[in-house]
C-alpha positions as CSV (number, residue, x, y, z in Angstrom):
1,M,40.3,2.4,51.8
2,T,43.1,4.5,53.4
3,Y,43.2,8.2,53.1
4,A,46.4,8.0,51.0
5,R,44.8,5.5,48.6
6,M,41.7,7.7,48.2
7,I,43.9,10.7,47.4
8,Q,45.8,8.6,44.9
9,R,42.6,7.4,43.1
10,V,41.0,10.9,43.0
11,T,44.2,12.4,41.7
12,A,44.6,9.7,39.1
13,A,41.0,10.1,37.9
14,T,41.3,13.9,37.8
15,V,44.6,13.9,35.9
16,T,43.2,11.3,33.5
17,L,40.1,13.4,32.8
18,V,42.2,16.6,32.2
19,A,44.6,14.6,30.0
20,L,41.7,13.3,27.9
21,A,40.1,16.8,27.5
22,A,43.5,18.4,26.7
23,G,44.3,15.5,24.3
24,V,41.1,16.0,22.3
25,L,41.6,19.8,22.1
26,S,45.3,19.4,21.2
27,A,44.4,16.8,18.5
28,R,41.8,19.1,17.0
29,H,44.3,22.0,16.8
30,C,46.9,19.7,15.2
31,I,44.5,18.3,12.6
32,T,43.4,21.9,11.8
33,V,47.0,23.0,11.2
34,V,48.1,19.9,9.3
35,S,45.0,19.9,7.1
36,A,45.4,23.6,6.3
37,N,49.0,22.9,5.2
38,G,48.3,20.3,2.6
39,E,48.1,16.9,4.5
40,S,44.3,16.3,4.6
41,G,44.1,12.5,4.1
42,L,46.3,11.5,7.1
43,A,46.0,14.6,9.2
44,W,44.6,12.5,12.1
45,I,47.9,10.6,12.5
46,Y,49.9,13.7,13.3
47,P,48.6,14.2,16.8
48,V,49.1,10.5,17.5
49,S,52.8,10.8,16.4
50,I,53.4,14.1,18.3
51,D,51.7,13.3,21.6
52,G,52.7,9.7,21.3
53,L,56.3,10.8,21.2
54,V,55.8,12.6,24.5
55,L,54.3,9.5,26.0
56,A,57.0,7.2,24.6
57,A,59.8,9.4,25.8
58,S,58.1,9.7,29.2
59,M,57.8,5.9,29.4
60,S,61.5,5.6,28.6
61,L,62.3,8.0,31.4
62,L,60.0,6.0,33.7
63,S,61.8,2.8,32.8
64,A,65.2,4.3,33.6
65,A,63.9,5.5,36.9
66,H,62.4,2.1,37.7
67,R,65.7,0.4,36.9
68,K,67.6,3.1,38.8
69,V,69.8,4.0,35.9
70,A,70.4,7.3,34.1
71,A,67.9,8.1,31.4
72,S,69.3,8.4,27.9
73,R,69.8,11.8,26.4
74,L,67.7,10.7,23.5
75,A,64.7,10.2,25.8
76,W,65.1,13.7,27.1
77,V,65.6,15.2,23.7
78,M,62.5,13.4,22.3
79,L,60.4,14.5,25.3
80,W,61.3,18.1,24.8
81,A,60.9,17.8,21.0
82,G,57.4,16.4,21.5
83,I,56.5,19.1,24.0
84,A,57.8,21.8,21.6
85,A,56.0,20.3,18.6
86,T,52.6,19.9,20.4
87,T,52.9,23.4,21.8
88,A,53.9,24.9,18.5
89,V,51.1,23.2,16.5
90,N,48.5,24.3,19.1
91,V,49.8,27.9,18.9
92,L,49.8,27.8,15.1
93,A,46.1,26.9,15.2
94,S,45.2,30.3,16.6
95,T,47.7,32.8,15.2
96,Q,44.8,34.6,13.5
97,H,43.4,35.4,16.9
98,G,46.5,37.2,18.1
99,A,48.5,36.7,21.3
100,T,45.5,35.9,23.4
101,G,44.3,33.2,21.0
102,C,47.8,31.7,20.9
103,L,48.0,31.6,24.7
104,I,44.6,29.9,24.9
105,A,45.5,27.5,22.2
106,A,48.8,26.5,23.9
107,W,47.0,25.4,27.0
108,P,45.8,22.0,25.9
109,A,49.4,21.0,24.9
110,L,50.8,22.1,28.2
111,A,48.0,20.5,30.2
112,L,48.4,17.2,28.3
113,T,52.1,16.9,28.7
114,G,51.8,18.0,32.3
115,C,49.2,15.4,33.0
116,I,51.3,12.7,31.4
117,E,54.2,13.6,33.6
118,L,51.9,13.7,36.7
119,L,50.5,10.3,36.0
120,L,54.0,8.8,35.4
121,G,55.2,10.5,38.6
122,M,52.5,8.7,40.5
123,V,53.6,5.4,38.9
124,R,57.3,6.2,39.8
125,T,56.3,6.9,43.4
126,A,54.2,3.7,43.7
127,A,57.1,1.7,42.2
128,D,59.5,3.2,44.7
129,R,57.1,2.3,47.6
130,K,56.9,-1.3,46.4
131,T,60.7,-1.5,46.2
132,E,60.8,-0.1,49.8
133,L,58.3,-2.7,50.9
134,A,60.4,-5.5,49.5
135,D,63.3,-4.3,51.8
136,P,63.8,-6.8,54.6
137,L,64.0,-3.9,57.1
138,M,60.6,-2.6,56.0
139,V,59.2,-6.1,56.2
140,A,60.5,-6.3,59.8
141,A,59.0,-2.9,60.6
142,L,55.6,-3.9,59.2
143,T,55.7,-7.1,61.2
144,A,56.6,-5.2,64.4
145,Y,53.9,-2.6,63.9
146,P,51.0,-4.5,62.1
147,D,48.2,-2.4,63.5
148,G,49.1,0.6,61.3
149,T,50.4,2.8,64.1
150,V,53.3,5.1,63.4
151,P,55.7,4.9,66.4
152,S,58.3,7.4,67.4
153,R,61.7,7.1,65.9
154,A,63.1,6.2,69.3
155,S,60.7,3.3,69.6
156,I,61.6,2.1,66.0
157,R,65.3,2.3,66.9
158,R,64.9,0.2,70.0
159,T,62.5,-2.3,68.5
160,L,64.5,-2.9,65.3
161,S,68.0,-2.1,66.6
162,I,68.8,0.4,63.8
163,S,70.3,3.9,63.5
164,D,68.2,7.1,63.7
165,S,68.5,7.8,60.0
166,R,67.1,4.3,59.2
167,A,64.4,4.7,61.8
168,K,63.4,8.0,60.2
169,R,63.0,6.2,56.8
170,V,61.0,3.4,58.4
171,Q,58.8,5.9,60.1
172,A,58.1,7.7,56.8
173,V,57.2,4.4,55.1
174,L,54.9,3.4,58.0
175,A,53.2,6.8,57.8
176,A,52.7,6.4,54.1
177,Q,51.0,3.1,54.7
178,R,48.3,4.6,56.9
């Protein structure tokens, strides 16, 4: 396993663990607030709809990035609406504990939405790398340097007969493959 792959896996596992813990705490706060305000029978569905909105909007943004098109305004509005709603419901769960209680209660919502974005950022980066590897220039570079070495830009320019800016990009991709 490469060093980059190990970092990727440890990061993904850590972010997933934090997201699960934050999701459980955020859901508990949401259910508490919703139940206290008259919706006891279906209170459990509110955290699904609120945090699910954050995930759905994030996935829409990821899809747009993958297709290399501008994300819709609706996706951005829904993302921020979901973040605002999950933060608000978490804060409302602790208003009786003052400002400190509200700050502590806001943390799970912020951690959860942050973790969702971190995970999707990793997916975006991996998708970008796969796109780069499908580039004929990158295929030629990996063929020319199969042993995993990262040559100088001058060597890449000479071997592949390309400009310095393209050699710089090739060098970055080769370094990321190590």
